[in-house]
Phi, psi and omega in degrees: 000157178288129179299325179296315178299318180295320175300315179298319180295319177297318180295321180299314180297320176301314184292320174299316176299320179293316179296319180303314176298320181294324181295338178295334185250339176290143182230158171231159178230143173227153180228164176213165179064035180068023177100004182283339175240129177226139182234135174246136186221143176280167175296351178259015180062041175250123175285124182253339175199154172224125179244135181237113174297131179310331180294341180278349185267106176237105181308337182270355180220063182292329182301318183297319176300316178296321177293321177295317178294315182299314181300316180294319178298312179300316180296317181298318178296319175296320175297321179296317177296323177290325174298311181299316180297317180298314185296316181290321177301327177299329183270315188276351180067025178086004174300137180271095182266136179297140176083002181255000000 
């Protein structure tokens, strides 16, 4: 193999590892119900907080609260995946690398 190619591959790996580490602390936020539910998620798809405005709590309609939480969590996870894809895409130039 070409020494230059191996060097570039090693540099790419170092940069990818750095981005993976940064994604552990970068966060995205999603809301539902007009902002009464908010969810924060890291770039590694870890939910770090869920905030519920007391006005969203109606003991006679728990299903609505559950739906609002579910919607916000799913949106946060999608945003997190998009963040990770964008950060990795900046390095790989859009190459489709397995496991990324």
